[in-house]
N, C-alpha and C positions, 0 to 999 in steps of 0.2 A: 368671409371665407366659407365655402360650403362645408357642411358637416362631414362629408366623405373625406375631403382633404385634411380636415382637422384630425380625424381618427387615424390617418396614416402618417402624420408628422412624427418625427423622432422626439422623444422627450429630451429636455435640456439635461446636460450633465450637471450633477449637483456640485455646486461650488462651496467653498468654505468648510464649515465644520462637518458637513455630510460625509466627505471623504475621510476625515479623521475618525468619525464614528464607525464607518465601515471597516477601516483598517484595524481599529481597536477590537471590533467584534470578531473579525476574522482571526486576529492574533489570539484572542481568548478562546475561540472555538478550536483552533489548532493546538493550543496548549492543553486544553482539556482532553482532546483526542489522544495526544501523545501520552498524557498521564494515564488514561484508561488503557491504552495499549501496553504501557509499561507494567501496570498492575496485572493485566491478563498474562503477560509473559512471565512475570514473577510467580504468579499463582500456578501456572500450568507447565512451564518449561524450565524455569531456573532450577538448577540442581538435579534435573532428571537426565542422567546419562546412561547410555547403553554400553555395557562392556564389549569391547571389540578384541577379538583374538587375531593376532597378526597372521597366524597360519591359515585360518579360515578365509581371511581377506585375500591372501596370496593365492589360495586355491581357487577362489571364485574369479579372480582376475586373470589367472594364468592357465586355467583349465580350458583346453580347446573345446571340449564337449559342451561346456556351459556358455560358450561365447555366442551371444545373440547376433553378433555382426557378421558371422560367417554365412555364406550363401548356402542354401539347401540344394543338394544335388538333384 
């Protein structure tokens, strides 16, 4: 077979333990990723709450002069 044809051939799919190793590695990588995301969330976002006043929220939502969806004349 000429060299050019050999270079464009698809590699064989790995059979046997190769797929199991890939699945294990991906599972481990995802587990580590979610653990790190959880740690980041806990460090920067958990327990940090902004106090919200119901009156200011109602005023912001119901005040027609602050409504951004209104068309400008």
